[in-house]
C-alpha positions as CSV (number, residue, x, y, z in Angstrom):
1,X,0.3,-0.2,-0.2
2,X,1.3,3.6,-0.9
3,X,1.2,5.7,1.2
4,X,-0.1,10.0,0.0
5,X,0.3,12.5,1.5
6,X,-2.2,15.6,-0.3
7,X,-0.6,19.0,0.4
8,X,-3.3,22.4,0.6
9,X,-2.9,24.3,-2.2
10,X,-2.8,27.4,-0.2
11,X,0.3,27.1,2.4
12,X,2.3,23.5,4.1
13,X,-0.5,21.8,5.2
14,X,-0.2,17.9,4.5
15,X,-3.2,15.2,5.1
16,X,-2.8,11.1,4.4
17,X,-6.5,11.8,2.5
18,X,-8.2,14.4,0.5
19,X,-11.3,14.8,3.5
20,X,-8.3,16.0,5.6
21,X,-7.2,18.6,3.5
22,X,-10.9,19.2,2.8
23,X,-11.7,19.8,6.2
24,X,-8.1,21.9,6.4
25,X,-9.4,24.1,3.6
26,X,-13.2,24.9,5.2
27,X,-11.1,25.6,8.9
28,X,-8.5,27.1,8.1
29,X,-8.4,29.0,5.1
30,X,-11.4,32.3,4.3
31,X,-13.5,32.1,1.2
32,X,-12.4,34.4,-0.6
33,X,-8.6,33.4,-0.4
34,X,-9.9,29.8,-2.1
35,X,-11.6,31.8,-4.7
36,X,-8.8,34.3,-5.4
37,X,-5.9,31.3,-5.9
38,X,-9.0,29.4,-8.1
39,X,-9.6,32.3,-10.0
40,X,-6.4,32.8,-10.6
41,X,-5.2,28.7,-11.7
42,X,-8.5,28.7,-14.0
43,X,-8.1,32.0,-15.4
44,X,-4.3,31.4,-16.0
45,X,-5.1,28.2,-17.7
46,X,-8.6,29.6,-20.0
47,X,-7.6,32.7,-21.1
48,X,-5.4,32.5,-24.0
49,X,-2.3,34.8,-24.8
50,X,-3.4,37.3,-27.3
51,X,-1.1,38.0,-30.9
């Protein structure tokens, strides 16, 4: 069995389960912080570079 580590995308926290990271996100980070990171990540992937 492989030990998988799931890192928090916003800080150095890591957990052995995705549910652990999810609970950490809900209790340790503001929704606005999570939203900002999500939008920055999605925007850099979705918007093409102008010619």
